TIRO-2110 file (N, C-alpha, C; in Angstrom, 1 decimal):
// TIRO-2110
-13.5, -49.8, -10.9, N, 1, A
-14.0, -48.4, -11.2, CA, 1, A
-13.8, -47.5, -9.9, C, 1, A
-14.1, -48.1, -8.8, N, 2, A
-14.0, -47.4, -7.5, CA, 2, A
-12.5, -47.0, -7.3, C, 2, A
-11.6, -48.0, -7.6, N, 3, A
-10.2, -47.8, -7.4, CA, 3, A
-9.7, -46.7, -8.3, C, 3, A
-10.2, -46.7, -9.5, N, 4, A
-9.7, -45.7, -10.5, CA, 4, A
-10.2, -44.3, -10.0, C, 4, A
-11.4, -44.2, -9.5, N, 5, A
-11.9, -42.9, -9.0, CA, 5, A
-11.0, -42.4, -7.8, C, 5, A
-10.7, -43.3, -6.9, N, 6, A
-9.9, -43.0, -5.7, CA, 6, A
-8.5, -42.5, -6.2, C, 6, A
-7.9, -43.2, -7.2, N, 7, A
-6.6, -42.8, -7.7, CA, 7, A
-6.6, -41.4, -8.3, C, 7, A
-7.7, -41.1, -9.0, N, 8, A
-7.9, -39.8, -9.7, CA, 8, A
-7.9, -38.7, -8.6, C, 8, A
-8.7, -39.0, -7.6, N, 9, A
-8.9, -38.0, -6.5, CA, 9, A
-7.6, -37.7, -5.8, C, 9, A
-6.9, -38.8, -5.5, N, 10, A
-5.6, -38.7, -4.7, CA, 10, A
-4.5, -38.2, -5.4, C, 10, A
-4.4, -38.4, -6.7, N, 11, A
-3.1, -38.1, -7.5, CA, 11, A
-3.3, -37.1, -8.6, C, 11, A
-4.4, -37.2, -9.4, N, 12, A
-4.6, -36.4, -10.5, CA, 12, A
-5.1, -35.0, -10.1, C, 12, A
-6.1, -34.9, -9.3, N, 13, A
-6.7, -33.6, -8.9, CA, 13, A
-5.7, -32.7, -8.2, C, 13, A
-4.9, -33.2, -7.3, N, 14, A
-3.9, -32.3, -6.7, CA, 14, A
-2.9, -31.7, -7.7, C, 14, A
-2.5, -32.5, -8.8, N, 15, A
-1.6, -32.0, -9.8, CA, 15, A
-2.3, -30.9, -10.6, C, 15, A
-3.6, -31.2, -11.0, N, 16, A
-4.3, -30.2, -11.8, CA, 16, A
-4.5, -28.9, -11.0, C, 16, A
-4.8, -29.0, -9.7, N, 17, A
-4.9, -27.8, -8.8, CA, 17, A
-3.6, -27.1, -8.7, C, 17, A
-2.5, -27.8, -8.6, N, 18, A
-1.2, -27.1, -8.5, CA, 18, A
-0.9, -26.3, -9.8, C, 18, A
-1.2, -27.0, -10.9, N, 19, A
-0.9, -26.3, -12.2, CA, 19, A
-1.8, -25.0, -12.4, C, 19, A
-3.0, -25.2, -11.9, N, 20, A
-3.9, -24.0, -12.0, CA, 20, A
-3.4, -22.8, -11.2, C, 20, A
-3.1, -23.1, -9.9, N, 21, A
-2.7, -22.0, -9.0, CA, 21, A
-1.3, -21.5, -9.4, C, 21, A
-0.4, -22.4, -9.9, N, 22, A
0.9, -22.0, -10.3, CA, 22, A
0.8, -21.0, -11.5, C, 22, A
-0.1, -21.3, -12.4, N, 23, A
-0.2, -20.5, -13.6, CA, 23, A
-0.9, -19.1, -13.2, C, 23, A
-1.7, -19.2, -12.2, N, 24, A
-2.4, -18.0, -11.7, CA, 24, A
-1.3, -17.0, -11.1, C, 24, A
-0.4, -17.6, -10.3, N, 25, A
0.6, -16.8, -9.7, CA, 25, A
1.5, -16.2, -10.8, C, 25, A
1.9, -16.9, -11.8, N, 26, A
2.8, -16.5, -12.8, CA, 26, A
2.1, -15.3, -13.6, C, 26, A
0.8, -15.5, -13.9, N, 27, A
0.1, -14.6, -14.8, CA, 27, A
-0.8, -13.6, -14.1, C, 27, A
-0.5, -13.2, -12.8, N, 28, A
-1.3, -12.3, -12.1, CA, 28, A
-1.3, -10.9, -12.8, C, 28, A
-2.4, -10.2, -12.6, N, 29, A
-2.5, -8.9, -13.2, CA, 29, A
-1.7, -7.9, -12.5, C, 29, A
-0.9, -7.1, -13.2, N, 30, A
-0.2, -6.0, -12.5, CA, 30, A
-1.0, -4.8, -12.2, C, 30, A
-0.7, -4.1, -11.2, N, 31, A
-1.4, -2.8, -10.9, CA, 31, A
-1.0, -1.8, -12.0, C, 31, A
-2.0, -1.0, -12.4, N, 32, A
-1.8, 0.0, -13.5, CA, 32, A
-0.8, 1.0, -13.0, C, 32, A
0.0, 1.6, -13.9, N, 33, A
0.8, 2.7, -13.5, CA, 33, A
0.0, 4.0, -13.9, C, 33, A
-0.4, 4.7, -12.9, N, 34, A
-1.3, 5.8, -13.0, CA, 34, A
-0.6, 7.2, -13.2, C, 34, A
0.4, 7.4, -12.3, N, 35, A
1.1, 8.7, -12.4, CA, 35, A
2.6, 8.4, -12.2, C, 35, A
3.4, 8.8, -13.1, N, 36, A
4.9, 8.6, -13.0, CA, 36, A
5.5, 9.8, -12.4, C, 36, A
6.8, 9.6, -12.0, N, 37, A
7.6, 10.7, -11.5, CA, 37, A
6.9, 11.5, -10.3, C, 37, A
6.4, 10.7, -9.3, N, 38, A
5.9, 11.4, -8.1, CA, 38, A
7.1, 12.2, -7.5, C, 38, A
6.7, 13.3, -6.9, N, 39, A
7.8, 14.1, -6.3, CA, 39, A
8.4, 13.3, -5.1, C, 39, A
9.7, 13.3, -5.1, N, 40, A
10.5, 12.7, -4.0, CA, 40, A
10.4, 13.5, -2.7, C, 40, A
10.7, 12.9, -1.6, N, 41, A
10.6, 13.7, -0.3, CA, 41, A
11.9, 14.4, -0.1, C, 41, A
12.3, 15.3, -1.0, N, 42, A
13.6, 16.0, -0.9, CA, 42, A
13.7, 16.9, 0.3, C, 42, A
12.5, 17.3, 0.9, N, 43, A
12.5, 18.2, 2.0, CA, 43, A
12.6, 17.4, 3.3, C, 43, A
12.8, 16.1, 3.3, N, 44, A
12.9, 15.3, 4.5, CA, 44, A
14.1, 14.4, 4.5, C, 44, A
14.7, 14.2, 5.7, N, 45, A
15.7, 13.2, 5.9, CA, 45, A
15.2, 12.0, 6.6, C, 45, A
13.9, 12.0, 6.9, N, 46, A
13.2, 10.9, 7.6, CA, 46, A
12.9, 9.7, 6.8, C, 46, A
12.6, 9.9, 5.5, N, 47, A
12.1, 8.8, 4.7, CA, 47, A
12.2, 9.2, 3.2, C, 47, A
12.3, 8.2, 2.3, N, 48, A
12.3, 8.5, 0.9, CA, 48, A
11.4, 7.4, 0.2, C, 48, A
10.9, 7.7, -1.0, N, 49, A
10.1, 6.8, -1.7, CA, 49, A
11.0, 5.8, -2.5, C, 49, A
12.1, 6.3, -3.1, N, 50, A
12.9, 5.5, -4.0, CA, 50, A
13.3, 4.2, -3.4, C, 50, A
13.1, 3.1, -4.1, N, 51, A
13.5, 1.7, -3.7, CA, 51, A
12.7, 1.2, -2.6, C, 51, A
11.5, 1.8, -2.3, N, 52, A
10.6, 1.3, -1.3, CA, 52, A
9.2, 1.1, -1.9, C, 52, A
8.4, 0.2, -1.4, N, 53, A
7.0, 0.1, -1.7, CA, 53, A
6.3, 0.8, -0.6, C, 53, A
5.6, 1.9, -0.9, N, 54, A
5.1, 2.8, 0.1, CA, 54, A
3.6, 2.9, 0.0, C, 54, A
3.0, 2.9, 1.2, N, 55, A
1.6, 3.3, 1.4, CA, 55, A
1.7, 4.8, 1.9, C, 55, A
1.2, 5.7, 1.1, N, 56, A
1.3, 7.1, 1.4, CA, 56, A
0.0, 7.7, 1.9, C, 56, A
0.0, 8.4, 3.0, N, 57, A
-1.2, 9.1, 3.5, CA, 57, A
-0.9, 10.5, 3.9, C, 57, A
-1.9, 11.3, 4.0, N, 58, A
-1.8, 12.7, 4.4, CA, 58, A
-2.7, 13.0, 5.6, C, 58, A
-2.1, 13.3, 6.7, N, 59, A
-2.8, 13.6, 7.9, CA, 59, A
-2.8, 15.1, 8.2, C, 59, A
-1.9, 15.8, 7.6, N, 60, A
-1.8, 17.3, 7.7, CA, 60, A
-1.8, 17.7, 9.2, C, 60, A
-2.8, 18.6, 9.5, N, 61, A
-2.9, 19.1, 10.9, CA, 61, A
-3.9, 18.4, 11.6, C, 61, A
-4.5, 17.3, 11.0, N, 62, A
-5.6, 16.6, 11.7, CA, 62, A
-5.2, 15.2, 12.1, C, 62, A
-4.1, 15.1, 12.8, N, 63, A
-3.6, 13.8, 13.3, CA, 63, A
-4.6, 13.2, 14.3, C, 63, A
-5.1, 14.0, 15.2, N, 64, A
-6.1, 13.5, 16.2, CA, 64, A
-7.4, 13.0, 15.5, C, 64, A
-7.8, 13.8, 14.5, N, 65, A
-9.1, 13.4, 13.8, CA, 65, A
-8.9, 12.2, 12.9, C, 65, A
-7.7, 11.9, 12.5, N, 66, A
-7.5, 10.8, 11.6, CA, 66, A
-6.9, 9.6, 12.3, C, 66, A
-7.0, 9.6, 13.6, N, 67, A
-6.5, 8.4, 14.3, CA, 67, A
-7.2, 7.1, 13.9, C, 67, A
-8.5, 7.2, 13.8, N, 68, A
-9.3, 6.1, 13.4, CA, 68, A
-8.9, 5.5, 12.0, C, 68, A
-8.5, 6.4, 11.1, N, 69, A
-8.0, 6.0, 9.8, CA, 69, A
-6.7, 5.2, 10.0, C, 69, A
-5.8, 5.7, 10.8, N, 70, A
-4.5, 5.1, 11.1, CA, 70, A
-4.7, 3.7, 11.7, C, 70, A
-5.7, 3.6, 12.6, N, 71, A
-5.9, 2.3, 13.2, CA, 71, A
-6.5, 1.3, 12.2, C, 71, A
-7.4, 1.8, 11.4, N, 72, A
-7.9, 0.9, 10.3, CA, 72, A
-6.8, 0.4, 9.4, C, 72, A
-5.9, 1.3, 9.0, N, 73, A
-4.8, 0.9, 8.1, CA, 73, A
-3.9, -0.1, 8.9, C, 73, A
-3.6, 0.2, 10.1, N, 74, A
-2.7, -0.7, 10.9, CA, 74, A
-3.3, -2.1, 11.0, C, 74, A
-4.5, -2.2, 11.3, N, 75, A
-5.1, -3.5, 11.5, CA, 75, A
-5.3, -4.3, 10.2, C, 75, A
-5.8, -3.6, 9.1, N, 76, A
-6.1, -4.3, 7.9, CA, 76, A
-5.0, -4.4, 6.9, C, 76, A
-4.0, -3.5, 6.9, N, 77, A
-3.0, -3.5, 5.9, CA, 77, A
-1.6, -3.7, 6.6, C, 77, A
-1.2, -2.8, 7.5, N, 78, A
0.1, -2.8, 8.0, CA, 78, A
0.5, -4.2, 8.7, C, 78, A
-0.4, -4.7, 9.5, N, 79, A
0.0, -5.9, 10.3, CA, 79, A
0.1, -7.1, 9.4, C, 79, A
-0.5, -7.1, 8.2, N, 80, A
-0.4, -8.2, 7.3, CA, 80, A
0.9, -8.2, 6.5, C, 80, A
1.4, -7.0, 6.3, N, 81, A
2.5, -6.9, 5.3, CA, 81, A
3.8, -6.2, 5.8, C, 81, A
3.8, -5.8, 7.0, N, 82, A
5.0, -5.0, 7.5, CA, 82, A
6.3, -5.8, 7.5, C, 82, A
6.2, -7.1, 7.5, N, 83, A
7.5, -7.9, 7.6, CA, 83, A
8.1, -8.1, 6.2, C, 83, A
7.5, -7.6, 5.2, N, 84, A
8.1, -7.7, 3.8, CA, 84, A
9.2, -6.6, 3.7, C, 84, A
10.3, -7.0, 3.1, N, 85, A
11.4, -6.1, 2.9, CA, 85, A
10.9, -4.9, 2.1, C, 85, A
11.5, -3.7, 2.3, N, 86, A
11.3, -2.5, 1.5, CA, 86, A
9.8, -2.1, 1.5, C, 86, A
9.0, -2.5, 2.5, N, 87, A
7.6, -2.0, 2.6, CA, 87, A
7.6, -1.0, 3.7, C, 87, A
6.9, 0.1, 3.5, N, 88, A
6.8, 1.2, 4.5, CA, 88, A
5.4, 1.9, 4.4, C, 88, A
5.1, 2.5, 5.5, N, 89, A
4.0, 3.5, 5.5, CA, 89, A
4.6, 4.9, 5.8, C, 89, A
4.2, 5.8, 5.0, N, 90, A
4.6, 7.2, 5.2, CA, 90, A
3.3, 8.1, 5.3, C, 90, A
3.3, 8.8, 6.4, N, 91, A
2.2, 9.7, 6.7, CA, 91, A
2.8, 11.1, 6.7, C, 91, A
2.2, 12.0, 5.9, N, 92, A
2.7, 13.4, 5.8, CA, 92, A
1.9, 14.2, 6.8, C, 92, A
2.6, 14.9, 7.7, N, 93, A
2.0, 15.6, 8.8, CA, 93, A
2.6, 17.1, 8.9, C, 93, A
1.9, 17.9, 9.5, N, 94, A
2.3, 19.3, 9.7, CA, 94, A
3.2, 19.4, 10.9, C, 94, A
4.2, 20.3, 10.9, N, 95, A
5.1, 20.4, 12.1, CA, 95, A
4.5, 20.6, 13.4, C, 95, A
3.3, 21.3, 13.4, N, 96, A
2.7, 21.7, 14.7, CA, 96, A
2.0, 20.5, 15.4, C, 96, A
2.0, 19.3, 14.7, N, 97, A
1.4, 18.1, 15.3, CA, 97, A
2.3, 17.2, 16.0, C, 97, A
3.5, 17.6, 16.2, N, 98, A
4.5, 16.7, 16.8, CA, 98, A
4.1, 15.9, 18.0, C, 98, A
3.4, 16.7, 18.9, N, 99, A
3.0, 16.0, 20.2, CA, 99, A
1.9, 15.0, 19.9, C, 99, A
1.0, 15.3, 19.0, N, 100, A
-0.1, 14.3, 18.6, CA, 100, A
0.5, 13.1, 17.9, C, 100, A
1.6, 13.3, 17.1, N, 101, A
2.2, 12.2, 16.3, CA, 101, A
2.9, 11.3, 17.3, C, 101, A
3.6, 11.8, 18.3, N, 102, A
4.2, 11.0, 19.4, CA, 102, A
3.2, 10.1, 20.1, C, 102, A
2.0, 10.7, 20.4, N, 103, A
1.0, 9.9, 21.0, CA, 103, A
0.5, 8.8, 20.1, C, 103, A
0.3, 9.2, 18.8, N, 104, A
-0.2, 8.2, 17.9, CA, 104, A
0.8, 7.0, 17.7, C, 104, A
2.1, 7.4, 17.7, N, 105, A
3.1, 6.3, 17.5, CA, 105, A
3.1, 5.4, 18.7, C, 105, A
2.9, 5.9, 19.9, N, 106, A
2.8, 5.1, 21.1, CA, 106, A
1.6, 4.1, 21.0, C, 106, A
0.5, 4.6, 20.6, N, 107, A
-0.7, 3.8, 20.5, CA, 107, A
-0.5, 2.7, 19.4, C, 107, A
0.1, 3.1, 18.3, N, 108, A
0.3, 2.1, 17.2, CA, 108, A
1.3, 1.0, 17.7, C, 108, A
2.3, 1.4, 18.5, N, 109, A
3.3, 0.5, 19.0, CA, 109, A
2.7, -0.6, 19.9, C, 109, A
1.5, -0.3, 20.5, N, 110, A
0.9, -1.3, 21.4, CA, 110, A
0.1, -2.4, 20.5, C, 110, A
0.0, -2.1, 19.2, N, 111, A
-0.8, -3.0, 18.4, CA, 111, A
0.1, -3.9, 17.5, C, 111, A
1.3, -3.4, 17.1, N, 112, A
2.2, -4.1, 16.3, CA, 112, A
3.5, -3.4, 16.3, C, 112, A
4.6, -4.0, 15.8, N, 113, A
5.9, -3.4, 15.6, CA, 113, A
5.6, -2.2, 14.6, C, 113, A
5.9, -1.0, 15.1, N, 114, A
5.5, 0.2, 14.2, CA, 114, A
6.8, 0.8, 13.6, C, 114, A
7.9, 0.1, 13.4, N, 115, A
9.1, 0.7, 12.9, CA, 115, A
8.9, 1.2, 11.5, C, 115, A
8.0, 0.6, 10.7, N, 116, A
7.8, 1.0, 9.3, CA, 116, A
6.7, 2.0, 9.1, C, 116, A
6.2, 2.5, 10.2, N, 117, A
5.4, 3.7, 10.2, CA, 117, A
6.3, 4.9, 10.2, C, 117, A
6.3, 5.7, 9.1, N, 118, A
7.1, 6.9, 9.1, CA, 118, A
6.2, 8.2, 9.0, C, 118, A
6.5, 9.1, 9.9, N, 119, A
5.8, 10.3, 9.9, CA, 119, A
6.7, 11.5, 9.5, C, 119, A
6.4, 12.0, 8.3, N, 120, A
7.2, 13.0, 7.7, CA, 120, A
6.6, 14.4, 7.8, C, 120, A
7.3, 15.3, 8.4, N, 121, A
6.8, 16.7, 8.7, CA, 121, A
7.1, 17.5, 7.4, C, 121, A
6.0, 18.3, 7.1, N, 122, A
6.1, 19.1, 5.9, CA, 122, A
5.3, 20.4, 6.1, C, 122, A
5.8, 21.5, 5.5, N, 123, A
5.0, 22.7, 5.5, CA, 123, A
3.8, 22.6, 4.5, C, 123, A
2.9, 23.5, 4.6, N, 124, A
1.7, 23.5, 3.8, CA, 124, A
2.0, 23.4, 2.3, C, 124, A
2.9, 24.3, 1.8, N, 125, A
3.2, 24.3, 0.4, CA, 125, A
3.9, 23.0, 0.0, C, 125, A
4.7, 22.4, 0.8, N, 126, A
5.3, 21.1, 0.5, CA, 126, A
4.3, 20.0, 0.4, C, 126, A
3.3, 20.0, 1.4, N, 127, A
2.3, 19.0, 1.3, CA, 127, A
1.4, 19.1, 0.1, C, 127, A
1.1, 20.4, -0.3, N, 128, A
0.2, 20.6, -1.4, CA, 128, A
1.0, 20.2, -2.7, C, 128, A
2.2, 20.5, -2.8, N, 129, A
3.0, 20.2, -4.0, CA, 129, A
3.2, 18.7, -4.1, C, 129, A
3.4, 18.0, -3.0, N, 130, A
3.5, 16.5, -3.1, CA, 130, A
2.2, 15.9, -3.5, C, 130, A
1.2, 16.3, -2.9, N, 131, A
-0.2, 15.8, -3.2, CA, 131, A
-0.5, 16.1, -4.7, C, 131, A
-0.2, 17.3, -5.2, N, 132, A
-0.5, 17.6, -6.5, CA, 132, A
0.3, 16.7, -7.5, C, 132, A
1.5, 16.3, -7.2, N, 133, A
2.3, 15.5, -8.1, CA, 133, A
1.6, 14.1, -8.3, C, 133, A
0.7, 13.7, -7.4, N, 134, A
0.0, 12.4, -7.6, CA, 134, A
-1.0, 12.5, -8.7, C, 134, A
-1.5, 13.7, -9.0, N, 135, A
-2.5, 13.8, -10.1, CA, 135, A
-3.7, 12.9, -9.9, C, 135, A
-4.3, 12.9, -8.8, N, 136, A
-5.5, 12.0, -8.5, CA, 136, A
-6.8, 12.8, -8.7, C, 136, A
-7.9, 12.1, -8.5, N, 137, A
-9.2, 12.8, -8.6, CA, 137, A
-9.8, 13.2, -7.2, C, 137, A
-8.9, 13.2, -6.2, N, 138, A
-9.3, 13.6, -4.9, CA, 138, A
-8.6, 14.9, -4.5, C, 138, A
-9.1, 15.5, -3.4, N, 139, A
-8.5, 16.7, -3.0, CA, 139, A
-8.2, 16.7, -1.5, C, 139, A
-7.2, 17.5, -1.0, N, 140, A
-7.0, 17.6, 0.4, CA, 140, A
-8.0, 18.5, 1.0, C, 140, A
-8.4, 18.3, 2.2, N, 141, A
-9.3, 19.2, 2.9, CA, 141, A
-8.6, 20.4, 3.5, C, 141, A
-9.3, 21.2, 4.3, N, 142, A
-8.8, 22.5, 4.8, CA, 142, A
-7.6, 22.2, 5.8, C, 142, A
-7.5, 21.0, 6.3, N, 143, A
-6.4, 20.6, 7.2, CA, 143, A
-5.2, 19.9, 6.4, C, 143, A
-5.2, 20.0, 5.1, N, 144, A
-4.2, 19.3, 4.3, CA, 144, A
-4.2, 17.8, 4.6, C, 144, A
-5.4, 17.3, 4.7, N, 145, A
-5.6, 15.9, 5.1, CA, 145, A
-6.6, 15.2, 4.2, C, 145, A
-6.6, 13.9, 4.1, N, 146, A
-7.5, 13.1, 3.3, CA, 146, A
-7.6, 11.7, 3.9, C, 146, A
-8.8, 11.1, 3.8, N, 147, A
-8.8, 9.7, 4.3, CA, 147, A
-8.2, 8.7, 3.3, C, 147, A
-7.9, 9.2, 2.1, N, 148, A
-7.4, 8.3, 1.0, CA, 148, A
-5.9, 8.1, 1.2, C, 148, A
-5.5, 6.8, 1.0, N, 149, A
-4.0, 6.5, 0.9, CA, 149, A
-3.7, 5.9, -0.4, C, 149, A
-2.4, 6.0, -0.8, N, 150, A
-2.0, 5.7, -2.1, CA, 150, A
-0.8, 4.7, -2.1, C, 150, A
-0.7, 3.9, -3.1, N, 151, A
0.5, 3.0, -3.3, CA, 151, A
1.5, 3.6, -4.2, C, 151, A
2.7, 3.8, -3.7, N, 152, A
3.8, 4.3, -4.6, CA, 152, A
4.8, 3.2, -4.7, C, 152, A
5.2, 2.9, -6.0, N, 153, A
6.2, 1.8, -6.1, CA, 153, A
7.6, 2.3, -6.0, C, 153, A
8.6, 1.4, -6.2, N, 154, A
10.0, 1.8, -6.0, CA, 154, A
10.6, 2.8, -6.9, C, 154, A
9.9, 3.0, -8.0, N, 155, A
10.3, 3.9, -9.1, CA, 155, A
9.5, 5.2, -9.1, C, 155, A
8.9, 5.5, -7.9, N, 156, A
8.1, 6.7, -7.7, CA, 156, A
6.9, 6.9, -8.7, C, 156, A
6.2, 5.8, -8.9, N, 157, A
5.0, 5.7, -9.7, CA, 157, A
3.8, 5.4, -8.9, C, 157, A
2.7, 6.1, -9.0, N, 158, A
1.5, 5.8, -8.3, CA, 158, A
0.9, 4.6, -9.0, C, 158, A
0.6, 3.6, -8.2, N, 159, A
0.0, 2.4, -8.8, CA, 159, A
-1.5, 2.3, -8.3, C, 159, A
-2.3, 1.7, -9.2, N, 160, A
-3.7, 1.6, -8.8, CA, 160, A
-4.5, 0.8, -9.9, C, 160, A
-5.7, 1.1, -10.1, N, 161, A
-6.6, 0.3, -11.0, CA, 161, A
-7.1, 1.3, -12.1, C, 161, A
-6.9, 0.9, -13.3, N, 162, A
-7.4, 1.8, -14.4, CA, 162, A
-8.8, 1.3, -14.9, C, 162, A
-9.3, 0.2, -14.4, N, 163, A
-10.6, -0.4, -14.8, CA, 163, A
-11.4, -0.9, -13.6, C, 163, A
-11.4, -0.2, -12.5, N, 164, A
-12.1, -0.7, -11.3, CA, 164, A
-13.6, -0.7, -11.5, C, 164, A
-14.2, -1.7, -11.0, N, 165, A
-15.7, -1.9, -11.3, CA, 165, A
-16.5, -0.8, -10.7, C, 165, A
-16.0, -0.2, -9.6, N, 166, A
-16.8, 0.9, -9.0, CA, 166, A
-16.4, 2.3, -9.3, C, 166, A
-15.1, 2.5, -9.4, N, 167, A
-14.5, 3.9, -9.6, CA, 167, A
-14.0, 4.2, -10.9, C, 167, A
-13.9, 3.2, -11.8, N, 168, A
-13.2, 3.4, -13.1, CA, 168, A
-11.7, 3.4, -12.9, C, 168, A
-11.2, 4.6, -12.8, N, 169, A
-9.8, 4.7, -12.4, CA, 169, A
-9.7, 4.9, -10.9, C, 169, A
-9.0, 3.9, -10.2, N, 170, A
-8.9, 4.0, -8.7, CA, 170, A
-7.5, 4.4, -8.3, C, 170, A
-7.4, 5.6, -7.9, N, 171, A
-6.1, 6.2, -7.5, CA, 171, A
-5.7, 5.8, -6.1, C, 171, A
-6.6, 5.7, -5.2, N, 172, A
-6.3, 5.5, -3.8, CA, 172, A
-7.4, 4.7, -3.1, C, 172, A
-7.2, 4.5, -1.8, N, 173, A
-8.1, 3.7, -1.0, CA, 173, A
-8.6, 4.5, 0.2, C, 173, A
-9.9, 4.4, 0.4, N, 174, A
-10.6, 5.2, 1.5, CA, 174, A
-10.4, 4.5, 2.8, C, 174, A
-9.5, 5.0, 3.7, N, 175, A
-9.2, 4.4, 5.0, CA, 175, A
-10.3, 4.5, 6.0, C, 175, A
-11.4, 5.3, 5.6, N, 176, A
-12.6, 5.3, 6.4, CA, 176, A
-13.4, 4.0, 6.2, C, 176, A
-13.2, 3.4, 5.1, N, 177, A
-14.0, 2.2, 4.7, CA, 177, A
-13.2, 0.9, 4.9, C, 177, A
-13.6, 0.2, 5.9, N, 178, A
-13.0, -1.2, 6.1, CA, 178, A
-13.2, -2.1, 4.9, C, 178, A
-14.4, -1.9, 4.3, N, 179, A
-14.7, -2.7, 3.1, CA, 179, A
-13.7, -2.4, 2.0, C, 179, A
-13.3, -1.1, 1.7, N, 180, A
-12.4, -0.8, 0.7, CA, 180, A
-11.0, -1.3, 1.0, C, 180, A
-10.6, -1.3, 2.3, N, 181, A
-9.3, -1.8, 2.6, CA, 181, A
-9.3, -3.4, 2.5, C, 181, A
-10.4, -4.0, 3.0, N, 182, A
-10.4, -5.5, 2.9, CA, 182, A
-10.6, -6.0, 1.5, C, 182, A
-11.5, -5.4, 0.8, N, 183, A
-11.9, -6.0, -0.5, CA, 183, A
-11.0, -5.6, -1.7, C, 183, A
-10.3, -4.4, -1.5, N, 184, A
-9.5, -4.0, -2.7, CA, 184, A
-8.0, -3.7, -2.3, C, 184, A
-7.8, -3.0, -1.2, N, 185, A
-6.4, -2.6, -0.9, CA, 185, A
-5.6, -3.8, -0.6, C, 185, A
-6.1, -4.7, 0.2, N, 186, A
-5.3, -5.9, 0.5, CA, 186, A
-4.9, -6.7, -0.7, C, 186, A
-5.8, -6.8, -1.7, N, 187, A
-5.4, -7.5, -2.9, CA, 187, A
-4.4, -6.7, -3.7, C, 187, A
-4.5, -5.4, -3.8, N, 188, A
-3.5, -4.6, -4.6, CA, 188, A
-2.2, -4.6, -3.9, C, 188, A
-2.1, -4.6, -2.6, N, 189, A
-0.8, -4.7, -2.0, CA, 189, A
-0.2, -6.0, -2.2, C, 189, A
-1.0, -7.1, -2.2, N, 190, A
-0.5, -8.4, -2.5, CA, 190, A
0.1, -8.5, -3.9, C, 190, A
-0.6, -7.9, -4.8, N, 191, A
-0.2, -7.9, -6.2, CA, 191, A
1.2, -7.2, -6.4, C, 191, A
1.3, -6.0, -5.8, N, 192, A
2.6, -5.3, -6.0, CA, 192, A
3.8, -6.0, -5.3, C, 192, A
3.5, -6.6, -4.2, N, 193, A
4.6, -7.3, -3.5, CA, 193, A
5.0, -8.5, -4.3, C, 193, A
4.0, -9.2, -4.9, N, 194, A
4.2, -10.4, -5.7, CA, 194, A
5.0, -10.0, -6.9, C, 194, A
4.7, -8.9, -7.5, N, 195, A
5.3, -8.4, -8.7, CA, 195, A
6.8, -8.2, -8.4, C, 195, A
7.2, -7.6, -7.3, N, 196, A
8.6, -7.4, -7.0, CA, 196, A
9.3, -8.7, -6.6, C, 196, A
8.6, -9.6, -5.9, N, 197, A
9.2, -10.9, -5.6, CA, 197, A
9.5, -11.7, -6.8, C, 197, A
8.6, -11.7, -7.8, N, 198, A
8.8, -12.4, -9.0, CA, 198, A
10.0, -11.8, -9.8, C, 198, A
10.0, -10.5, -9.8, N, 199, A
11.1, -9.8, -10.5, CA, 199, A
12.5, -10.2, -9.9, C, 199, A
12.5, -10.2, -8.6, N, 200, A
13.7, -10.6, -7.8, CA, 200, A
14.1, -12.0, -8.2, C, 200, A
13.2, -12.9, -8.2, N, 201, A
13.5, -14.3, -8.5, CA, 201, A
14.0, -14.5, -9.9, C, 201, A
13.4, -13.7, -10.8, N, 202, A
13.9, -13.7, -12.2, CA, 202, A
15.3, -13.2, -12.3, C, 202, A
15.6, -12.1, -11.7, N, 203, A
17.0, -11.5, -11.7, CA, 203, A
18.0, -12.5, -11.1, C, 203, A
17.6, -13.2, -10.0, N, 204, A
18.5, -14.2, -9.4, CA, 204, A
18.7, -15.4, -10.3, C, 204, A
17.7, -15.8, -11.0, N, 205, A
17.8, -16.9, -11.9, CA, 205, A
18.6, -16.6, -13.2, C, 205, A
18.6, -15.3, -13.6, N, 206, A
19.4, -14.9, -14.8, CA, 206, A
20.8, -14.7, -14.5, C, 206, A
21.2, -14.7, -13.2, N, 207, A
22.6, -14.5, -12.9, CA, 207, A
23.5, -15.7, -13.2, C, 207, A
END
C-alpha cells in the first residue's frame, strides 16, 4: 500500500498537474476587444501602433507631475515584459516638455534598458483626437494628462475587460495604484502576450 502511494505521488500526480496547467494555457481567456480602429500615430515618425503590442499613456504637459506614474509602470510592468518582441511603451507628450522628457528618459535608463519607452510629441488637438478615438470612460485633465494607461494590440484595437469585478468594463489601468498594476495589469499583459505567442506557434505549425 505504501509503495503504491509513493508511486502515485512520484508519477501520477506530476502528469495530472501537467495536463491541468497545459489545458489552462491553451484555454486562457482572451482580453476583450473594447474599441476597434484606434487612431494611428500619423502625426509622428517616432513610433506607430501597427504590428506592436503597446502600453499607451498620456503625460501631456505634466511630465514632471507624472514621473511617479512612469516609475510605477517601469517597475511593475515594463521591467517584466520589455524583452518580448514587438512590445513597447508609448507616452504622448506636449512639445514644450522636451527638456523634462530628456530628464525622465535619463532616470528611467538607470532602472532598466529603456529602449522601448517611446515619447511621442503631439499638439493639443492631436492628443485630444487620439484619446477620443479610444472611446473610454475616462477623461484627460487640463494638462492633457491622465494616470490611466491602455493596452493597444497589433491591429489598433483597445483591449481590456468587459466583465471586471470592480469596474464592469475596464478600459485602462490606474498607474497611481500599485495594486491595479500588480493585480490586474500584469495579468492582462501576460494574456495578450500569450495570445500572440500561441498564434505565432499555430502559424508556424500550419506551414
